[in-house]
C-alpha positions as a Python dict, from the first residue, in 0.01 Angstrom:
ca = {
    (1, 'M'): (0, 0, 0),
    (2, 'D'): (265, -190, 5),
    (3, 'N'): (250, -608, 120),
    (4, 'N'): (554, -480, 349),
    (5, 'G'): (439, -168, 535),
    (6, 'S'): (606, 154, 527),
    (7, 'N'): (905, 220, 662),
    (8, 'I'): (883, 520, 811),
    (9, 'T'): (1239, 474, 977),
    (10, 'S'): (1488, 317, 742),
    (11, 'D'): (1829, 310, 884),
    (12, 'F'): (2040, 614, 758),
    (13, 'N'): (2352, 409, 747),
    (14, 'S'): (2255, 116, 483),
    (15, 'E'): (2341, 94, 121),
    (16, 'P'): (2034, 237, -115),
    (17, 'D'): (1837, -25, -283),
    (18, 'W'): (1912, 82, -605),
    (19, 'P'): (1663, -167, -811),
    (20, 'L'): (1395, -76, -580),
    (21, 'V'): (1487, 286, -669),
    (22, 'I'): (1524, 233, -1077),
    (23, 'R'): (1195, 22, -1075),
    (24, 'D'): (966, 264, -875),
    (25, 'A'): (1142, 550, -1087),
    (26, 'I'): (1050, 358, -1355),
    (27, 'F'): (726, 288, -1289),
    (28, 'F'): (691, 681, -1162),
    (29, 'I'): (764, 845, -1508),
    (30, 'I'): (571, 614, -1754),
    (31, 'G'): (250, 599, -1427),
    (32, 'F'): (293, 989, -1473),
    (33, 'A'): (317, 1087, -1811),
    (34, 'G'): (59, 782, -1920),
    (35, 'N'): (-227, 940, -1652),
    (36, 'V'): (-171, 1279, -1755),
    (37, 'C'): (-211, 1206, -2122),
    (38, 'L'): (-557, 1064, -2073),
    (39, 'I'): (-671, 1337, -1841),
    (40, 'F'): (-504, 1601, -2086),
    (41, 'I'): (-713, 1410, -2340),
    (42, 'A'): (-1026, 1418, -2160),
    (43, 'L'): (-993, 1761, -2134),
    (44, 'R'): (-911, 1885, -2477),
    (45, 'Y'): (-1091, 1741, -2748),
    (46, 'K'): (-1498, 1787, -2668),
    (47, 'S'): (-1549, 1436, -2849),
    (48, 'M'): (-1424, 1309, -2567),
    (49, 'R'): (-1610, 1396, -2329),
    (50, 'T'): (-1878, 1066, -2316),
    (51, 'V'): (-1960, 879, -2017),
    (52, 'P'): (-1708, 615, -2032),
    (53, 'N'): (-1429, 853, -2067),
    (54, 'Y'): (-1557, 1041, -1793),
    (55, 'L'): (-1551, 752, -1619),
    (56, 'I'): (-1182, 675, -1735),
    (57, 'T'): (-1039, 1021, -1650),
    (58, 'N'): (-1228, 904, -1293),
    (59, 'L'): (-956, 647, -1266),
    (60, 'A'): (-701, 792, -1435),
    (61, 'V'): (-708, 1084, -1157),
    (62, 'V'): (-725, 792, -868),
    (63, 'D'): (-386, 596, -1011),
    (64, 'L'): (-250, 942, -1085),
    (65, 'V'): (-245, 1074, -694),
    (66, 'F'): (-164, 734, -666),
    (67, 'I'): (123, 749, -772),
    (68, 'C'): (199, 1087, -645),
    (69, 'L'): (202, 894, -253),
    (70, 'F'): (276, 611, -333),
    (71, 'L'): (601, 549, -520),
    (72, 'P'): (792, 873, -404),
    (73, 'T'): (754, 722, -24),
    (74, 'E'): (878, 400, -113),
    (75, 'I'): (1179, 561, -331),
    (76, 'L'): (1259, 744, -20),
    (77, 'N'): (1248, 373, 168),
    (78, 'A'): (1445, 248, -93),
    (79, 'L'): (1750, 493, -84),
    (80, 'N'): (1711, 428, 291),
    (81, 'L'): (1703, 835, 395),
    (82, 'N'): (1647, 885, 743),
    (83, 'L'): (1312, 1008, 797),
    (84, 'S'): (1277, 1000, 1084),
    (85, 'R'): (1424, 1312, 1159),
    (86, 'Y'): (1114, 1482, 1010),
    (87, 'D'): (785, 1453, 1343),
    (88, 'F'): (523, 1376, 1039),
    (89, 'F'): (692, 1074, 867),
    (90, 'K'): (720, 898, 1253),
    (91, 'S'): (448, 985, 1356),
    (92, 'E'): (72, 787, 1368),
    (93, 'A'): (-177, 1035, 1190),
    (94, 'H'): (100, 987, 886),
    (95, 'C'): (98, 612, 894),
    (96, 'T'): (-314, 595, 937),
    (97, 'F'): (-327, 928, 662),
    (98, 'Y'): (-123, 676, 466),
    (99, 'R'): (-295, 368, 448),
    (100, 'Y'): (-608, 486, 537),
    (101, 'I'): (-618, 727, 128),
    (102, 'M'): (-482, 429, -36),
    (103, 'N'): (-781, 185, 80),
    (104, 'V'): (-981, 499, -63),
    (105, 'F'): (-802, 486, -460),
    (106, 'V'): (-869, 153, -443),
    (107, 'V'): (-1224, 116, -357),
    (108, 'V'): (-1242, 404, -596),
    (109, 'S'): (-1067, 201, -891),
    (110, 'I'): (-1299, -84, -857),
    (111, 'F'): (-1636, 100, -828),
    (112, 'T'): (-1522, 320, -1113),
    (113, 'L'): (-1457, -31, -1261),
    (114, 'T'): (-1771, -143, -1184),
    (115, 'A'): (-1932, 159, -1353),
    (116, 'L'): (-1743, 102, -1652),
    (117, 'S'): (-1903, -221, -1693),
    (118, 'I'): (-2257, -148, -1629),
    (119, 'D'): (-2222, 144, -1843),
    (120, 'R'): (-2096, -107, -2126),
    (121, 'Y'): (-2356, -291, -2060),
    (122, 'L'): (-2645, -4, -2063),
    (123, 'A'): (-2469, 128, -2439),
    (124, 'V'): (-2531, -175, -2609),
    (125, 'S'): (-2839, -312, -2443),
    (126, 'K'): (-3057, -6, -2276),
    (127, 'P'): (-3006, 255, -2563),
    (128, 'L'): (-3406, 448, -2538),
    (129, 'A'): (-3315, 381, -2166),
    (130, 'C'): (-3027, 588, -2134),
    (131, 'R'): (-3048, 744, -2417),
    (132, 'S'): (-3168, 1081, -2276),
    (133, 'L'): (-2839, 1048, -2013),
    (134, 'R'): (-2574, 1073, -2321),
    (135, 'S'): (-2613, 1467, -2432),
    (136, 'G'): (-2561, 1785, -2287),
    (137, 'R'): (-2634, 1902, -1932),
    (138, 'R'): (-2833, 1562, -1831),
    (139, 'R'): (-2526, 1326, -1924),
    (140, 'L'): (-2305, 1554, -1690),
    (141, 'C'): (-2474, 1572, -1460),
    (142, 'A'): (-2591, 1210, -1435),
    (143, 'V'): (-2176, 1152, -1440),
    (144, 'L'): (-2032, 1382, -1177),
    (145, 'L'): (-2335, 1318, -942),
    (146, 'G'): (-2173, 894, -1029),
    (147, 'I'): (-1868, 1020, -886),
    (148, 'V'): (-1913, 1169, -591),
    (149, 'L'): (-2130, 892, -486),
    (150, 'I'): (-1843, 701, -570),
    (151, 'W'): (-1578, 930, -412),
    (152, 'S'): (-1787, 941, -86),
    (153, 'A'): (-1855, 613, -41),
    (154, 'A'): (-1521, 489, -62),
    (155, 'F'): (-1435, 748, 225),
    (156, 'V'): (-1695, 561, 416),
    (157, 'I'): (-1566, 235, 323),
    (158, 'S'): (-1246, 287, 450),
    (159, 'I'): (-1269, 408, 768),
    (160, 'P'): (-1202, 108, 1011),
    (161, 'V'): (-880, 156, 830),
    (162, 'I'): (-799, 366, 1068),
    (163, 'M'): (-856, 102, 1397),
    (164, 'V'): (-661, -148, 1197),
    (165, 'T'): (-396, 11, 1135),
    (166, 'K'): (-54, 80, 1388),
    (167, 'L'): (273, 240, 1394),
    (168, 'T'): (558, -89, 1519),
    (169, 'N'): (856, -26, 1719),
    (170, 'E'): (1035, -74, 1442),
    (171, 'G'): (907, 218, 1253),
    (172, 'K'): (611, -14, 1040),
    (173, 'C'): (316, 97, 974),
    (174, 'L'): (107, -265, 930),
    (175, 'P'): (-233, -384, 974),
    (176, 'R'): (-309, -506, 1377),
    (177, 'R'): (-329, -904, 1166),
    (178, 'H'): (-379, -1040, 1491),
    (179, 'S'): (-687, -908, 1647),
    (180, 'E'): (-1025, -945, 1583),
    (181, 'V'): (-1201, -640, 1435),
    (182, 'Y'): (-849, -704, 1152),
    (183, 'R'): (-1039, -1024, 1071),
    (184, 'D'): (-1387, -860, 1029),
    (185, 'F'): (-1260, -592, 842),
    (186, 'M'): (-1075, -822, 573),
    (187, 'Y'): (-1308, -1029, 520),
    (188, 'A'): (-1619, -787, 475),
    (189, 'S'): (-1297, -597, 254),
    (190, 'I'): (-1223, -892, 40),
    (191, 'V'): (-1642, -922, -27),
    (192, 'I'): (-1748, -602, -105),
    (193, 'I'): (-1427, -460, -270),
    (194, 'L'): (-1378, -745, -445),
    (195, 'L'): (-1605, -1065, -455),
    (196, 'I'): (-1928, -831, -514),
    (197, 'P'): (-1766, -582, -775),
    (198, 'T'): (-1625, -879, -967),
    (199, 'T'): (-1988, -1044, -1011),
    (200, 'I'): (-2148, -721, -1106),
    (201, 'I'): (-1862, -675, -1342),
    (202, 'S'): (-1824, -1026, -1517),
    (203, 'T'): (-2273, -1007, -1512),
    (204, 'S'): (-2252, -705, -1733),
    (205, 'Y'): (-1942, -812, -2001),
    (206, 'C'): (-2091, -1121, -2025),
    (207, 'C'): (-2464, -995, -2116),
    (208, 'T'): (-2265, -742, -2341),
    (209, 'A'): (-2111, -1016, -2521),
    (210, 'K'): (-2418, -1211, -2560),
    (211, 'N'): (-2540, -829, -2680),
    (212, 'L'): (-2301, -799, -2937),
    (213, 'L'): (-2318, -1143, -3087),
    (214, 'K'): (-2666, -1144, -3091),
    (215, 'S'): (-2708, -998, -3454),
    (216, 'N'): (-2513, -797, -3722),
    (217, 'S'): (-2702, -455, -3639),
    (218, 'L'): (-2738, -411, -3286),
    (219, 'L'): (-3080, -282, -3211),
    (220, 'E'): (-3215, -369, -3447),
    (221, 'S'): (-3502, -528, -3266),
    (222, 'Q'): (-3507, -234, -3079),
    (223, 'N'): (-3625, -30, -3431),
    (224, 'A'): (-3361, 222, -3286),
    (225, 'V'): (-3091, 413, -3520),
    (226, 'Q'): (-2834, 135, -3611),
    (227, 'V'): (-2493, 148, -3537),
    (228, 'S'): (-2283, 200, -3832),
    (229, 'P'): (-1932, -77, -3820),
    (230, 'R'): (-1707, 194, -3739),
    (231, 'Q'): (-1916, 294, -3417),
    (232, 'R'): (-1954, -97, -3319),
    (233, 'R'): (-1544, -141, -3313),
    (234, 'Q'): (-1474, 139, -3129),
    (235, 'R'): (-1744, 32, -2897),
    (236, 'L'): (-1602, -318, -2926),
    (237, 'R'): (-1253, -199, -2884),
    (238, 'L'): (-1276, 4, -2592),
    (239, 'A'): (-1505, -327, -2412),
    (240, 'I'): (-1135, -510, -2474),
    (241, 'A'): (-957, -235, -2342),
    (242, 'I'): (-1173, -223, -2045),
    (243, 'V'): (-1227, -537, -1992),
    (244, 'V'): (-842, -589, -1968),
    (245, 'I'): (-765, -331, -1710),
    (246, 'V'): (-1053, -546, -1506),
    (247, 'V'): (-842, -839, -1559),
    (248, 'V'): (-528, -676, -1402),
    (249, 'F'): (-715, -525, -1145),
    (250, 'V'): (-867, -818, -1027),
    (251, 'S'): (-568, -1078, -1037),
    (252, 'T'): (-354, -739, -854),
    (253, 'W'): (-582, -749, -579),
    (254, 'T'): (-700, -1136, -557),
    (255, 'L'): (-347, -1180, -515),
    (256, 'Y'): (-287, -904, -203),
    (257, 'Y'): (-576, -1013, -54),
    (258, 'S'): (-513, -1430, -52),
    (259, 'L'): (-191, -1317, 137),
    (260, 'E'): (-367, -1119, 370),
    (261, 'V'): (-551, -1406, 439),
    (262, 'L'): (-277, -1643, 520),
    (263, 'F'): (-101, -1398, 731),
    (264, 'W'): (-390, -1383, 988),
    (265, 'I'): (-470, -1738, 923),
    (266, 'D'): (-87, -1827, 1068),
    (267, 'G'): (-124, -1558, 1344),
    (268, 'G'): (-106, -1253, 1261),
    (269, 'V'): (305, -1304, 1109),
    (270, 'H'): (514, -1030, 1129),
    (271, 'Y'): (653, -998, 729),
    (272, 'L'): (1021, -972, 902),
    (273, 'D'): (992, -1285, 1094),
    (274, 'E'): (1233, -1557, 1124),
    (275, 'K'): (874, -1768, 965),
    (276, 'W'): (1046, -1622, 650),
    (277, 'Q'): (1247, -1913, 629),
    (278, 'I'): (971, -2149, 653),
    (279, 'Y'): (774, -2047, 376),
    (280, 'P'): (1009, -1920, 97),
    (281, 'A'): (737, -1895, -92),
    (282, 'V'): (497, -1650, 43),
    (283, 'N'): (833, -1418, -12),
    (284, 'V'): (833, -1407, -359),
    (285, 'F'): (388, -1348, -367),
    (286, 'N'): (475, -1089, -155),
    (287, 'S'): (691, -943, -382),
    (288, 'I'): (482, -1047, -716),
    (289, 'A'): (226, -840, -516),
    (290, 'N'): (410, -549, -462),
    (291, 'T'): (530, -555, -837),
    (292, 'M'): (218, -565, -950),
    (293, 'I'): (8, -329, -724),
    (294, 'R'): (271, -44, -958),
    (295, 'I'): (164, -185, -1265),
    (296, 'N'): (-238, -173, -1199),
    (297, 'S'): (-140, 228, -1129),
    (298, 'V'): (72, 258, -1483),
    (299, 'I'): (-141, 15, -1712),
    (300, 'N'): (-433, 102, -1784),
    (301, 'P'): (-297, 457, -2033),
    (302, 'I'): (-145, 211, -2173),
    (303, 'I'): (-412, -51, -2236),
    (304, 'L'): (-589, 260, -2402),
    (305, 'F'): (-339, 434, -2619),
    (306, 'V'): (-319, 32, -2779),
    (307, 'V'): (-690, -88, -2810),
    (308, 'S'): (-868, 276, -2842),
    (309, 'S'): (-773, 429, -3156),
    (310, 'A'): (-975, 737, -3053),
    (311, 'H'): (-699, 738, -2790),
    (312, 'R'): (-405, 749, -3015),
    (313, 'R'): (-553, 954, -3296),
    (314, 'H'): (-624, 1267, -2984),
    (315, 'F'): (-271, 1158, -2813),
    (316, 'K'): (-69, 1207, -3180),
    (317, 'S'): (-305, 1519, -3246),
    (318, 'A'): (-179, 1687, -2908),
    (319, 'F'): (119, 1543, -2835),
    (320, 'C'): (289, 1465, -3187),
    (321, 'S'): (313, 1756, -3440),
    (322, 'C'): (532, 1526, -3724),
    (323, 'F'): (212, 1317, -3770),
    (324, 'P'): (-38, 1360, -4036),
    (325, 'G'): (-396, 1397, -4000),
    (326, 'R'): (-662, 1565, -3781),
    (327, 'T'): (-880, 1487, -3565),
    (328, 'N'): (-1272, 1551, -3592),
    (329, 'D'): (-1286, 1821, -3335),
    (330, 'D'): (-1014, 1968, -3568),
    (331, 'R'): (-1200, 1890, -3890),
    (332, 'K'): (-1499, 2051, -3751),
    (333, 'Q'): (-1374, 2329, -3647),
    (334, 'W'): (-1168, 2370, -3986),
    (335, 'M'): (-1511, 2329, -4174),
    (336, 'Q'): (-1703, 2588, -3932),
    (337, 'L'): (-1415, 2824, -4065),
    (338, 'Y'): (-1498, 2716, -4428),
    (339, 'K'): (-1867, 2708, -4379),
    (340, 'N'): (-1833, 3090, -4223),
    (341, 'A'): (-1563, 3173, -4469),
    (342, 'S'): (-1789, 3063, -4800),
    (343, 'I'): (-2094, 3250, -4619),
    (344, 'T'): (-1886, 3560, -4599),
    (345, 'V'): (-1784, 3604, -4913),
    (346, 'H'): (-2101, 3487, -5056),
    (347, 'S'): (-2272, 3757, -4895),
    (348, 'S'): (-2021, 3976, -5065),
    (349, 'L'): (-2132, 3864, -5419),
    (350, 'E'): (-2401, 3912, -5371),
    (351, 'S'): (-2412, 4248, -5231),
    (352, 'E'): (-2191, 4350, -5515),
    (353, 'T'): (-2403, 4195, -5771),
    (354, 'R'): (-2698, 4401, -5578),
    (355, 'R'): (-2504, 4725, -5655),
    (356, 'S'): (-2412, 4667, -5939),
    (357, 'R'): (-2752, 4631, -6082),
    (358, 'A'): (-2928, 4926, -5889),
    (359, 'D'): (-2583, 5134, -6127),
    (360, 'N'): (-2679, 4983, -6426),
    (361, 'S'): (-3016, 5090, -6355),
    (362, 'R'): (-2929, 5438, -6207),
    (363, 'L'): (-2730, 5424, -6635),
    (364, 'T'): (-3032, 5332, -6801),
    (365, 'V'): (-3258, 5635, -6685),
    (366, 'D'): (-3026, 5876, -6690),
    (367, 'H'): (-2957, 5756, -7032),
    (368, 'E'): (-3319, 5741, -7203),
    (369, 'V'): (-3405, 6090, -7012),
}
């Protein structure tokens, strides 16, 4: 979702922009590795199969696919490869698909973050109401249904992108900023993708913070099961991680949509127009917005591994065999093996004891006879 659009027909004779190539390559490596680790940990460890971790995994899938589709294209453009040799890359279909799917990923991300904030509020404030959805098959069905609804809504909401996208004569994939349809779509996007979700997220976390600070023991007034200090710290850390992710996301797309509003008000000015000389600061903000879009797709795993002790512990267990210690899942497996072995040994000893007693009884009878 580069503000500059996708340069479909780069000049084959021009020199590669190596700083951009290196920047995007670094973002690609970090984002790919981090999001793959998050997905692997969620699938590998049973203790990580919770409602928030399902949603975080959905977010990681979105970021991973976004990185794999977006950054390679930008790297090829920065290398100034002649992509126009391939019919698909210079087609209107590629242009439309590219911007449509990027918008889908943005909508899925913000809706997933909204669902995460609501889940954190329910976990802290209404545990009894959602308790039945937090165990077993019902939990999995509820989360999967929510994720399917999020993706379905994203595909529907992004349909107008098809009508407001064009491929210019210069090979630029850009929105039709001069059209009234684009204006309506842009303002609707600001409301649906930015304002409403941000309001819900802010309200949810304010209520969550209020409940966390209300008493030393969570849910005390509801006569519910007391939450241990360790569980409370884990919930608080996860909430902090999600808040940081939300702040980064909202900051990124607020800047993006602010630039879109500016360009529409300015009469649909093109990015390569001479007006760049009139507004040099806008070019700086445009570069910042493009960089923040990349950061937004790679920062989530870093935040979670820094803030969440559970994610760090499972990461060490899965990828760093040199670190001592085992996860709770590993401990449970070993305890189960130990228990089974103890039962087997105990049963064997009892059998041996019974056989010995039987033999002694027979010897006694024979002696008496």
